[in-house]
Every structure is written in C-alpha cells, then in structure tokens.
C-alpha positions in Angstrom: -17.5 42.9 -3.0 -18.8 46.6 -3.3 -22.4 45.7 -2.4 -21.5 43.5 0.7 -22.3 44.8 4.1 -20.7 43.5 7.3 -23.1 40.5 7.5 -22.6 39.7 3.8 -18.9 39.9 4.1 -18.9 37.5 7.0 -21.0 35.0 4.9 -18.6 35.4 2.0 -15.6 34.8 4.2 -17.4 31.8 5.8 -18.0 30.2 2.4 -14.4 30.9 1.4 -13.0 29.3 4.5 -15.3 26.3 4.1 -14.2 25.9 0.5 -10.5 26.1 1.5 -11.2 23.5 4.2 -12.7 21.1 1.7 -9.9 21.6 -0.8 -7.3 20.9 1.9 -9.2 17.8 2.9 -9.2 16.6 -0.7 -5.5 17.4 -1.1 -4.6 15.6 2.1 -6.4 12.4 1.0 -4.4 12.4 -2.3 -1.0 12.5 -0.5 0.8 9.2 0.1 1.7 8.2 3.6 5.2 7.7 2.4 7.0 7.2 -0.9 8.6 3.7 -0.6 11.8 2.8 -2.4 10.9 1.0 -5.7 12.8 -2.2 -4.9 14.4 -4.5 -7.4 12.3 -5.3 -10.5 11.2 -8.9 -10.7 12.5 -11.2 -13.4 10.0 -13.4 -15.1 6.4 -13.8 -14.1 5.7 -11.7 -11.0 4.0 -14.5 -9.0 5.5 -15.2 -5.6 5.2 -18.9 -5.7 4.1 -21.6 -8.1 0.4 -21.8 -8.4 -1.6 -24.8 -7.3 -4.9 -25.3 -5.5 -6.7 -27.9 -3.4 -10.4 -28.1 -3.4 -11.8 -25.4 -1.1 -8.5 -23.7 -0.7 -7.2 -20.5 -2.2 -4.4 -20.7 -4.8 -0.9 -20.8 -3.2 0.7 -18.5 -5.8 -0.1 -14.8 -5.7 1.0 -11.8 -7.6 3.9 -9.7 -6.5 2.3 -6.3 -6.4 5.4 -4.6 -5.0 7.3 -6.1 -7.9 4.8 -4.8 -10.5 5.1 -1.3 -9.0 8.9 -1.6 -9.1 8.7 -2.3 -12.9 6.5 0.8 -13.3 8.7 3.1 -11.2 11.9 1.9 -13.0 10.1 2.5 -16.3 10.6 -1.0 -17.5 7.5 -0.7 -19.6 8.1 -3.6 -22.0 8.7 -6.0 -19.1 5.7 -4.6 -17.3 3.4 -5.1 -20.3 4.7 -8.6 -20.8 4.2 -9.3 -17.1 0.6 -8.1 -17.0 -0.2 -10.0 -20.3 1.2 -13.2 -18.8 -1.0 -12.7 -15.7 -4.0 -12.4 -18.0 -3.0 -15.5 -19.9 -2.6 -17.4 -16.5 -6.1 -16.2 -15.5 -7.6 -17.3 -18.8 -6.0 -20.8 -18.4 -7.3 -21.2 -14.9 -10.0 -18.7 -13.7 -9.0 -19.6 -10.1 -6.0 -17.3 -10.7 -8.3 -14.3 -11.3 -6.8 -12.7 -8.2 -3.5 -12.3 -10.1 -5.0 -9.6 -12.3 -7.3 -8.2 -9.6 -4.5 -7.7 -7.0 -1.9 -6.7 -9.6 -4.1 -3.9 -10.9 -4.9 -2.8 -7.3 -1.2 -2.3 -6.8 -0.6 -0.5 -10.1 -3.7 1.6 -9.8 -3.6 2.6 -6.2 -4.0 6.3 -6.9 -0.5 7.5 -5.9 0.1 11.0 -7.4 3.5 10.1 -8.8 1.9 7.2 -10.8 0.0 9.6 -13.1 3.0 10.6 -15.2 4.4 7.0 -15.1 1.1 5.5 -16.3 0.9 8.1 -19.1 4.5 7.1 -20.2 3.5 3.4 -20.1 0.5 4.0 -22.3 2.7 5.8 -24.8 5.2 3.0 -24.7 2.6 0.2 -25.2 -0.3 1.8 -27.0 -1.6 -1.5 -28.5 -1.8 -3.5 -25.2 -4.8 -3.5 -22.9 -2.4 -3.6 -19.9 -1.5 0.1 -19.4 -5.0 1.3 -20.2 -6.4 -1.0 -17.5 -3.9 0.2 -15.0 -4.4 3.9 -15.8 -8.1 3.6 -15.8 -8.0 1.8 -12.4 -5.7 4.6 -11.1 -8.2 7.3 -12.0 -11.1 5.5 -10.5 -9.1 5.2 -7.2 -8.3 8.9 -7.4 -12.0 9.6 -7.8 -12.8 7.7 -4.6 -9.9 9.4 -2.8 -11.3 12.8 -3.8 -14.8 11.8 -2.8 -14.0 10.5 0.7 -15.9 7.8 2.5 -18.8 9.7 4.0 -22.4 9.4 2.9 -23.5 11.6 0.0 -25.4 14.0 2.2 -22.2 14.6 4.2 -20.0 14.9 1.1 -19.2 18.4 -0.3 -20.0 19.4 -3.8 -16.3 19.9 -4.5 -15.6 16.3 -3.5 -18.3 14.9 -5.7 -17.1 17.1 -8.6 -13.5 16.0 -8.2 -14.7 12.3 -8.2 -16.6 12.8 -11.4 -13.7 14.5 -13.1 -11.4 11.6 -12.3 -14.0 9.1 -13.5 -14.3 11.0 -16.8 -10.5 10.5 -17.2 -10.8 6.8 -16.4 -13.7 5.7 -18.6 -12.0 6.0 -22.1 -9.0 4.0 -20.8 -11.2 1.2 -19.4 -13.4 1.0 -22.4 -10.4 0.8 -24.7 -8.8 -1.8 -22.5 -11.9 -4.0 -22.8 -11.9 -3.5 -26.6 -8.3 -4.5 -26.9 -8.7 -7.6 -24.6 -12.4 -8.7 -24.3 -11.4 -11.4 -21.8 -9.7 -8.9 -19.4 -12.6 -9.1 -16.9 -10.5 -7.3 -14.3 -11.6 -4.2 -16.2 -15.1 -4.8 -14.9 -14.1 -4.0 -11.3 -13.3 -0.3 -11.7 -16.3 0.0 -14.1 -18.5 -1.4 -11.4 -17.1 1.0 -8.9 -17.8 3.9 -11.2 -21.4 2.7 -11.7 -21.9 2.3 -7.9 -20.5 5.7 -7.1 -22.7 7.4 -9.8 -25.8 5.3 -8.9 -26.0 4.0 -12.5 -27.8 0.6 -12.0 -28.1 0.1 -15.8 -24.4 0.4 -16.3 -23.8 -1.9 -13.3 -26.0 -4.6 -14.8 -24.3 -4.3 -18.3 -20.8 -4.6 -16.8 -21.7 -7.6 -14.7 -23.5 -9.4 -17.6 -20.4 -9.0 -19.9 -18.0 -10.0 -17.2 -20.0 -13.2 -16.3 -20.3 -14.1 -19.9 -16.5 -14.1 -20.2 -15.8 -15.8 -16.9 -18.8 -17.3 -15.1 -16.7 -18.5 -12.1 -14.7 -15.3 -11.5 -15.5 -14.5 -7.9 -13.8 -11.0 -7.5 -16.3 -9.5 -9.9 -19.3 -11.1 -8.1 -18.0 -9.8 -4.8 -17.9 -6.2 -6.0 -21.4 -6.6 -7.5 -22.7 -8.0 -4.2 -21.1 -5.1 -2.2 -23.1 -2.8 -4.6 -26.4 -4.5 -3.6 -25.9 -3.5 0.0 -28.3 -1.0 1.7 -25.7 1.7 1.8 -25.7 1.7 -2.0 -29.5 1.7 -2.3 -30.0 -2.0 -2.3 -31.1 -4.5 0.4 -29.9 -7.6 2.3 -32.7 -9.4 0.6 -31.4 -8.5 -2.8 -27.9 -9.7 -1.7 -29.3 -13.0 -0.5 -31.3 -13.5 -3.7 -28.3 -12.9 -5.9 -26.1 -15.1 -3.9 -28.7 -17.9 -4.0 -29.1 -17.6 -7.7 -25.3 -17.9 -8.3 -24.9 -20.7 -5.9 -27.8 -22.7 -7.3 -25.8 -23.3 -10.5 -22.3 -23.2 -9.1 -22.1 -24.7 -5.6 -18.5 -23.7 -5.2 -19.7 -20.1 -4.9 -21.5 -20.9 -1.7 -19.5 -18.4 0.3 -21.5 -15.6 -1.5 -24.4 -16.5 0.9 -22.3 -14.9 3.7 -22.1 -11.4 2.2 -25.4 -10.1 3.7 -24.3 -11.1 7.2 -20.9 -9.6 6.5 -22.5 -6.4 5.5 -24.8 -6.4 8.6 -21.7 -6.7 10.7 -20.2 -3.6 9.1 -23.3 -1.5 9.8 -22.2 1.5 12.0 -25.2 1.0 14.2 -23.9 -2.3 15.5 -20.2 -1.4 15.7 -20.3 -1.2 19.6 -22.0 -4.6 19.8 -19.1 -7.0 19.7 -21.1 -10.1 20.5 -23.6 -9.4 17.7 -20.8 -8.6 15.2 -19.0 -11.8 16.1 -22.2 -13.9 15.6 -22.8 -12.3 12.2 -19.3 -12.9 11.0 -19.3 -16.4 12.3 -22.5 -17.0 10.4 -20.9 -15.5 7.3 -17.9 -17.8 7.6 -20.2 -20.8 7.9 -21.1 -20.1 4.3 -17.5 -20.2 3.1 -14.0 -19.3 4.1 -13.7 -15.9 2.4 -10.8 -13.6 3.1 -12.9 -10.4 3.8 -15.0 -12.3 6.4 -11.8 -13.4 8.1 -10.4 -9.9 8.0 -13.5 -8.4 9.5 -13.6 -10.9 12.3 -9.9 -10.2 13.0 -10.8 -6.5 13.4 -13.7 -7.3 15.6 -11.6 -9.5 17.9 -8.9 -6.8 18.0 -11.5 -4.2 19.2 -12.6 -6.8 21.8 -9.0 -7.1 23.0 -8.9 -10.8 22.1 -5.6 -10.3 20.4 -4.3 -13.9 20.2 -7.6 -14.9 18.5 -7.4 -11.8 16.3 -3.9 -12.7 15.1 -5.0 -16.2 14.3 -7.9 -14.8 12.2 -5.8 -12.3 10.3 -3.2 -14.9 9.6 -5.9 -16.9 7.9 -6.9 -13.8 5.9 -3.2 -13.3 4.9 -3.1 -17.0 3.8 -6.2 -16.6 1.7 -5.3 -13.2 0.0 -1.6 -12.5 0.5 -1.4 -9.9 -2.2 -3.9 -7.5 -0.5 -2.5 -4.6 1.4 -5.5 -4.5 3.8 -4.7 -7.8 5.4 -1.2 -6.5 6.4 -2.6 -3.2 7.6 -4.9 -5.2 10.0 -2.2 -7.5 11.2 0.0 -4.4 11.9 -2.9 -3.0 14.0 -3.1 -6.3 16.0 0.7 -6.4 16.5 0.5 -2.7 17.6 -2.2 -3.4 20.1 -0.1 -6.4 21.4 3.0 -4.1 21.7 4.9 -6.2 19.2 6.6 -3.2 17.7 8.9 -4.9 15.2 6.2 -7.2 13.6 3.8 -4.2 13.5 6.4 -2.1 11.6 7.3 -4.9 9.2 3.6 -5.5 8.3 2.9 -1.8 8.0 5.9 -1.2 5.7 4.9 -4.1 3.5 1.3 -2.8 3.2 2.5 0.7 2.4 4.7 -0.6 -0.4 1.5 -1.9 -2.0 -0.8 0.9 -1.1 0.7 4.1 0.3 -2.7 5.9 0.0 -4.6 3.9 2.6 -6.3 6.2 5.2 -5.9 3.5 7.9 -2.2 3.3 7.2 -2.0 7.1 7.5 -3.5 6.9 11.0 -1.3 4.0 12.0 2.1 5.1 10.8 2.9 7.7 13.5 1.8 5.4 16.2 3.9 2.5 15.0 6.9 4.7 14.6 6.6 5.9 18.2 6.3 2.3 19.3 9.5 1.4 17.5 11.3 4.3 19.0 10.1 3.3 22.5 11.1 -0.4 21.9 14.5 0.7 20.6 15.1 3.0 23.7 14.3 0.0 26.0 16.6 -2.3 24.0 19.4 0.3 24.3 18.9 0.6 28.0 19.2 -3.2 28.3 22.4 -3.2 26.3 20.8 -4.7 23.2 22.5 -2.4 20.7 21.8 -4.4 17.5 18.1 -4.9 18.3 17.8 -1.2 18.9 19.4 -0.3 15.6 17.2 -2.8 13.7 14.1 -1.2 15.2 15.3 2.3 14.5 16.2 1.4 10.9 12.6 0.1 10.5 11.3 3.3 12.0 13.4 5.2 9.5 11.9 3.2 6.6 8.4 4.2 7.8 9.2 7.8 8.6 12.1 8.9 6.4 13.9 11.9 7.9 12.1 11.8 11.2 14.3 13.9 13.6 13.6 11.7 16.6 14.5 8.5 14.8 17.7 10.1 13.6 18.7 11.2 17.1 18.0 7.8 18.6 19.9 6.1 15.8 23.0 8.3 16.4 22.8 7.4 20.1 22.5 3.7 19.3 25.4 3.7 16.8 27.6 5.3 19.4 26.8 2.6 22.0 29.6 0.1 22.6 29.7 -3.0 20.4 29.7 -6.0 22.7 33.0 -7.9 22.7 31.3 -11.2 22.1 29.6 -9.8 19.0 32.7 -8.0 17.7 35.1 -10.9 18.4 38.4 -10.3 16.7 37.0 -8.0 14.1 39.4 -6.4 11.6 39.9 -2.7 11.7 37.1 -0.6 10.2 38.9 0.0 7.0 39.0 -3.7 6.1 36.0 -5.2 7.8 32.8 -6.5 6.3 30.9 -5.7 9.5 28.6 -2.8 8.6 28.2 -1.9 12.2 31.9 -1.5 12.9 32.3 0.9 9.9 29.1 2.7 10.8 30.3 3.3 14.4 33.7 4.5 13.2 32.0 6.9 10.8 29.9 8.5 13.6 32.9 8.8 15.9 35.0 10.5 13.2 32.0 12.7 12.2 31.7 14.1 15.7 35.2 15.4 15.2 34.4 16.5 11.6 37.1 14.3 10.2 35.0 13.5 7.1 37.9 12.9 4.7 39.0 10.0 6.9 35.5 8.4 6.7 35.2 8.2 3.0 37.9 5.5 2.5 36.1 3.3 5.1 32.9 3.2 3.1 34.7 3.0 -0.2 36.4 -0.2 1.0 33.3 -1.6 2.5 31.2 -1.0 -0.7 33.9 -2.4 -2.9 33.2 -5.7 -1.2 29.5 -5.2 -0.6 28.2 -3.4 -3.7 24.5 -3.9 -3.0 24.4 -2.7 0.6 21.7 0.1 0.6 22.4 1.4 4.1 26.1 1.7 3.3 25.4 3.9 0.3 23.1 6.0 2.5 25.7 6.5 5.2 28.4 7.3 2.6 26.1 9.9 1.0 26.3 11.9 4.3 30.0 11.9 4.1 30.0 13.2 0.5 27.5 15.8 1.6 29.7 17.1 4.4 32.6 17.2 2.0 30.4 19.3 -0.3 30.4 16.8 -3.1 26.7 17.1 -3.8 26.8 15.1 -7.0 28.4 12.1 -5.3 26.0 12.5 -2.3 23.0 12.4 -4.7 24.4 9.4 -6.6 24.8 7.5 -3.3 21.3 8.4 -2.2 19.8 7.1 -5.5 21.8 3.9 -5.0 20.4 3.5 -1.5 16.9 4.1 -2.9 17.5 1.5 -5.6 18.4 -1.0 -2.9 15.3 -0.4 -0.8 16.2 2.4 1.6 13.2 4.7 1.8 15.2 7.5 3.4 17.6 7.4 0.5 14.7 8.1 -1.9 13.4 10.9 0.4 16.7 12.7 0.8 17.5 12.3 -2.9 14.3 14.2 -3.8 15.1 16.9 -1.2 18.7 17.3 -2.5 17.5 17.5 -6.1 15.0 20.2 -5.2 17.7 22.2 -3.2 20.4 22.1 -5.9 19.1 24.9 -8.1 18.8 27.1 -5.1 22.3 26.3 -4.0 23.6 27.4 -7.3 
C-alpha cells in the first residue's frame, strides 16, 4: 500500500469492490429460497404409484424426491440406503425406470448448503454402499454449477470458475468410488458428464458415455445429457446433435425423440427468444420426433410468454405427466398460474417445487411475486367475507415466506374476522372443540388481552385429540413463548416442523440461535 498513489489506490479499491461483488454473487446463489419442513419419511419403496408402462408412454410410477430428502434430513440413513438401492434394482430390472434414480439423485444432490453435513454423515453410516457417494458427488457437482453461474465463460469471473473447479474436485472421488462399488449405477454418469462439459474435457465425456451405454444401451437420461453437450454453446454443432441422434435411432427406433434435440436447442437460442412464432415452430417440430418432457416444458414456457395461458397450461400438464418428479415442471406451472392470477395453484406448485429444489434461481425470482399474489387474493377474499379461503391462502403464503411480517399481519386480521354462523353451527366451546379455527380465534382474542395462561389449556385439549396437527403446535408455541417457557416453545416449533409447517422450522432455528444470548 505504501507505493500506491491516488490513481493506484483507486484501482486497488476498484478491484477489491469487484471481488467483493463477485463473492456476494456466489454466496447468494448458494442460499436456498427457503428451507422447507422435512415432511414425514416414507415407508417402503419411495415410488409414488405402482410402475407400469404402455408403448410410447412414460412410466406411471415416479420417485418421491421429497420423501427421499425427508429420510436424509431425519438422518434415517439405513432406510435411505435401502431405498436408493431398491430404486437401482428396479432400474436394472426395467431400464424404463431409469428416471427413478435420475430424479431421486437430483433431489438428494440439489446443492442445498445444509445437505453437506448430512451427506457426510450418510457416507459415514453406509461406507460400503454406492448410494451416499452418488448423492454426495451429485451434490458437489450441483454446488459447482451454482458457484459458476449460467453466463458464458467470457462473462464469468475467475473466482466463479475457481469455485466450480474446487467443488468438482470434491465430487470426483465420490463419483468414481460409487461407480466402482456399483458398476451398473449409470446415474453416476450424469454428474460425470456435467463435469466433463463444464471443463471442456471431450475425452472424459466420450469415456463416460461409452461406459454408461455399455451398461444400459436404452437409458435415455444419459443420452439426453450427452446430446445437450453437443450443442453449439458447448462447442458442438446442431449437425453433430443430428448425427448422434440418427445413429442412436437407427439401431433403437424407440429413441426417435432424440431427433428433436437440435430443434429444441435452436428454440433456446437467445437470438430467437423474441421470435415466438419461430420458437413455436421449432418446438412443434421437435415434438413431432417424440413426446419428450423437456420439449413440452419449453413449449409451455413459449406459450406463456405469448400470453396463450390456457394452451400453456395444457402443455405444462403434459410435461408434469411425463416427468412428475422434476421440480422444473412445477416451477413452470407455477409461472403459468401466476400469469393467470390463479394465486392458490401458483403457490401450491411453487411450494412443491421448492421442496424438491430450493436452490432454483427461477424459484428465487418467483417466490416474492407469488407471496404478494397470495396476500392480495387473501385480502380480496376477506373483503368478500370468505374468511376460511383467506386463511388458507395466507397459510400457504406463510409456507412460502416463513416469518414474513405482512403475511403475519394479514393472518391476524383474518383470524379475528367473525366465523360465519353457517360454518360454525352449534360448535362446542373452544376448550372442547375439534374445530381448529374456533380455538385459533379464541387464542388470538385472549392474546390481545395478554391472557396467555388461559390460552394454553385450549391448545392442550385440542392437541390431545389431534396429536398430528402441525399448525396447532405452531400456535401453541407462541403461547409458550409469551409465558416464557422457551423449552416448551421450541419443542412445539420442532413438532410443527415435523408435521410440515415451514414457519415452525424457521422459528425453531431462530429460537435455538437466540437461546445462548438470552442466558
């Protein structure tokens, strides 16, 4: 610093400010939109419905990604290992169920910062299974892409590229070990291909593909990643994409949809993003090659941008049917519902998507807009005397934005609104009723007078009869807090979190952080 003049000092400060800006950008991308409640761990194979296929149709059964994450968060590592191994066995028995492993690993390895310690603990608990190594390796590849960002290389900072490479270095030993432990686990090939693409390593890309195809010649998820890597943005060409698709289809006609990838990629070119007609034609041509979920999803987005919202909804519903365990299809449907001012469905789809992938940048942009839409819809419902509808909308908003002050204020106003006589009927007194709304309203009325000791028996009685009611635990936690019983308040918040109340999880973390200071 001693040799710097005024100009040199300004340059130094400029570099420092730019470096701080880049570091802040990297840090922001690695923060989840929200930290959803873990939900109840699944019992048995985490597949939503029994599998079964018709020719030309996607399998009806799909993996429960939210359930897999619940097993991880609850540290049920033995159950999680068994679940993933069963999914692998199911894929080996019928390669059409390849998506079980693909989508399951996408949920387990979505890059959430809290997952790092959990995945390390899982590896320690199941060191001889390929499952935790695959998940942890996938996690670190996702972290690498989050650190890098989505801009072209020339617009990407050195710090972003260095952060990506460091994450990849952590991923590679896990992925290599997973493939040694289970040579048929071709889902390992996907993160390996993503690493090769990001590093521009064409030799590694070819080796990974050759090994994956040798193990499973008809596994389409691997071929799709490889085809994406042949696109011009990765140094390839549409001619190369067409040649690869043709070669695959020549020997396996059921892979004919691969011919649509070059048109799909042309439609994603930024230079044609304002040309809706051209994009629609390209995506229609891609779909003529085969009904692939990414093609449907892209056309739904194009129709949404063109304000053809009913058609967009029909398209995205097809994408959901084809790939119901992918967060991206629900994010897009949430956008379509949002554009249609269907606030409740928008919130439900967004919440479901965030339970699978809380790191999605599109979800980050959409969340505050949907929350504001839900608040607006609730205020309108309240003005119309539709108290219950308002409360349901506000509870959904609270799930998406735990602790949001505006949501809390509107919820208090909605709770205080009169319960319609027709709905209430001859309801029993609050202390003996099973009507959550009656007890909730009595709670808020007594709280305004600071009569917290009278509130507690109401919730005690209600929860004695309804021991799995997450919102009731959440409400009772507030009573315990005001009575200065912080241990009981924390226990109730954790119970609320266990039963799916995101705000219970958020406030439990806040209270745990605050307790040492309070002492």
